[in-house]
N, C-alpha and C positions, 0 to 999 in steps of 0.2 A: 333335204331336198338335196338332189343331185347337182354336179358341178354344172356350174354354167357357163358353158364353153360358147366364143365363137367360132364359126368355118369359115372355110373360105366358099363352100358351095350349099345351096341348101337353105332351106326356114329350118329355124329351131322354136320350139316355144314352149317356157317353161315359166311356172307360176306367173300365168297369165299373160306375160310380156311376151312381144315377138324380137328376135333377133336377126336382125337383120344381117346378111353377107356380107365379110369383109373384102373391101376394095383389095388388089392384087398388092403384095406388098407389106400388108397385113394382118399379125398375126394377135390374138388375146389369147390371155390363161382364163382357168377359173379365177372364181373371186378369192380362191385360197391364196396365202401368201406366197405359195412354191409353183412352180410348174415346173413340166419334165422339157430338158431343154432340146430344143427342135433345130435341125440344120438349115443350112443357107444363112449367108448375111455377115459382110464382115463386121458393119455398124447398126447396132440395135439404139433404138431409142426406146427404156424400158417404162411405161407411167406409174409410178409409186404411191402415186396420190391423186383423189380428185375432189375431194371438200373444201371448202372454205377456211377458216382458219381454226377453225376450233375441232372441227371432224363431224363424220355421222356416225355413231347419234354424238345429238350435239349437247354438252353437257349442262345440264339443266332443264331439257325442253321434255315435253311427252309430245308433241307433233305427229303426226300418225306419219311421217318419215322418219322420224325419229324414233319409233314404238317399233316400226317395221324393222329400223335395221337392230335395234336391244332384242327383237325376238328372233330375229335369223340374220345370223354376221352377213348370209351371201349380197342384202342390202348396207353392210357397213361400210364407211369409205374413210380413209385415213388423209390428212394433210398434204396439202400440194408439194407434188415434187416430179420428179422425173431424172432416169439414169442418165447417162449416153455411153453406149460401153464399144471400145474397141475390142473386138470376140480373139483378133490375131495375136495382138502386143499384151491380151491379158489385163487391159486399162479399163475402169471405171470411171467415170464423171457423173457428180451431183449434181443437179440445179435446185437450190434450196434444202437447205437443213432442215424441215420441219421437225416437229416433238417425235414425231413417230419413227425419229430416223433410225433408232433400232430393230426394228420390224423392216425398215423399208431397205438397209443395208442385208439384212439377211437373206432379200427378193436379188437381190443383187450377188448375195454370196454364190449362191446357190443356182442362178442363173448363170454364172461366170463358169462354175465348176470349179473354186475353188477345192483343195487341196486344205481343211483347217488344218493339217501338221504343217502347213507352208508359213501359217502363224499373217495370214496377209488380212487385216482385221478392219482398215481404212478403207475409203475410196482414193484416188488417184489425187484428185482436186475435187472438190464445191467449187461452186457459183452462186453465187445469192444477186436474186432478184431486187430485197429494197429491205428496209425494216420493220414489218408487221409479223407478229408473233408465229404464224402459222409457215415462216418461209428463212429462219434463221436461229431459233431457239434451240433448235435441235443441237446445234455447237456444245452445247454445255458439256453432251456426253461423250465428247473428247478430252473434257478437261481433267483437271488433278484429281477430283472425285470420282470421275468416269474412268476413259479409258486412257488416261494421261498419254494423250499420242504428242508424236514429235515432229511440229512444222507441216502439218498438212497444208499444201497448198489451197487459197482461198482469195478465188477470182470475183472483187467487188470495185464499185467506184471508190473513190478519195472521200466522198460524202461517207459511203457506209461504212469502210474501214472510222474513220476517225468516230464514226457514231461507238462502233465498239472497242476502239481503243481507250473514252473517254467516260465507258462508263464499265461499272461491274453490274455481273459476273466477268462478262466478257473482256474486260482488261485483263485478266488475272489468266485466258487463252493468248493473249498478246504477252505477256510478261513472262507466262513461262516456255513460251515458245510451243506451244501446242498449235497451233495456226501461221500460215505465214502468207502474208498478205501479197496479190498480186491486181497489181492494179486496172484496172481497165479503162478509158475512155468511152467517150460518146462514138459511135459509130467503127469501133476499131474490131478488128481480125485478129484473131487468136488461133493459131494453129498448136493445138493439143497432142493428135499423134497424127501421123501422116496418115492417118484417113478422116480424124477427125476437124475441124474446124467450127469456131466460133464469130457471130458475128453481133456487139451490142448495139442495142439500141433504145434508146433514152424513151419512156412515154408518160405522160403525165397519172398523177396519182394522188393519193392524203402523202403526203412527201414532210411528214412531220418529224421523222428523223434521219430519212437519209433520202435520195431521190431511188426511181425506179428505173428497172430496165426487162428488156425483153431479149428474147436472142432468138438470131437465125444459127439455125445446128444445120451444118455441110457435113455428109460422110462422102465415100466417092462419086456416088452414083444420084441423089436426093438432096432434099432440102426440107427442113420444116419451120415453120413458126412460132414460137412460143411467146404467148404473151397473159401469163395467166391472172393478173392486175393490173387494171390501166380505168383513169375516171371515166374517159366516153370516148367512142372511135372522133366525134367531131371535134374533140379538142385536142388531137394530137395533130402535130403540125406534118403527119404524113398519111398520105391514101392508105385506107386498109384496105383496099380494093386492089390497088399497084402492089401491096407486099405479099397481098394472100395470093398473089397472079405470078409472083419471082419463085413462088415454092411447090413442092407436091404437096406437103400434108401441112396443116394448120390446128394449132391448141391454143384454143381462145378462152378469157374470163367470159363463163357463164352463167355468173354469182347468183344473178337474181333472172326469173324466167320473165315478170311484169312487175309495174311499179308498185303493185296493191299487196305482195307476200308478207309483209311484216304490219299490219294496223298502227299506228300510230308512232310511229316512224319516220323519215322521210328519206328515204332510199337516196333523195339525190344526194346528201351529203354523205352519205357511206361510200358513193363514188365508186361504180361497176356500170359496165351498159346491157341493159337489160339482155337476155337473148332475142323476145321477138323483135327487138329495133336491129340484131347485129343478123340474125335474118332478112333482113329486109332491105340493109346495105349490102351483103352480101349474095342477095340472089342472085344474081347472075352467076355468080364465080362458084356458088354451091350447083345451079342448073348447069352449068361449062361440064361437072366433074373432073377438069384437070388437078383441080386441088381438094382434096378430100379437108373435110373443115369438122374436128370434135372441139364441143363445150368441157372445161372443166372449169376447177373451182369452185364447185357448185354450194350454195348454201344450204342447212338443213331443210330451209323452209322453200328449196324451189320446185315448183309444180311438177317440173319435168320429174323430179325422181321417181316419182310415182307409174308404178309398170303399166297402171291399168288405166293413167290419166290421159284425155285429149291433147295435153301441152306435150308429151313424150310421140305421142303419135303425130304430131305434127310436126316436129321437126324432124322425124323420119323422114314424112311426105314430101319436105319441104328440101329433102338431102342434105341434110344436115345430121350430128350424130354427137352422140354423151361419149365422152373420155370415160373408159374406164379403168381401175386398178389392174396392174397386171399388162393390161395390154399392150401390144408391141409392134414397132416400127420402124420396117426395115431400109436403110440409108445406105 
């Protein structure tokens, strides 16, 4: 299969899937881990992974989505993460340290145009959303048995920090000063460079080990809302319609398309909004075109992953999108 490229204009059909033109300000690479650097943009959000915490293909699963991804890596997806890149200052911030962080930081390294001889092999900082396996366990690669990094700033809530401090092997990262906590509070704004700032948003989720946050990420010109995990929009003490209306781009929890994906499991207990419900709630926002809305954190069972299925077509027809590994957004 040839490279699967998004382009700004025109339509392109590959492997039976119609790829719609990107909105202005968006770029996306092929599904390959790397892409050629493109011109323009002081602040870039690069999507590093868009699968649910176990990735696609999913371990031990041989459903059509997983088999498609095994046979053709173009349909595989890494665990959920994004990078926020200051291209002027050559600083890279990773949101969530997934188990795929090695390959994902290679994507960052390549995109930033680092000279390997310069020895820049760690992100400028890591921001954590919560303590589920796809979002923080990649920290282990920076520990004693891995890179043995020194004081990587890790931005997280106090409860998330306590979880890491009190539980091995993460406690070793703290004790050996491989990481250094930068505690963030609810609704706190953090300036990371002269061009990049984050604002934290507490969201409801299955908070067994930590609380859960989303982020509003601001560049010099535009803003992006990133919420990869939430119980559902009705459980939040904020209006998702209003929050989407404040930003230019939104990348939101799209774990499941509909409630009947996993026979024998009560999806309400897993705790994620269904794409069908999200599209109904955000229909007016998508129709207005003022904020582009992409779904991420896609479970391997998600029917929208079928490039020839009616679910993916409905998402596009209603003005929504599926986030792609390697996709770029200019802020």
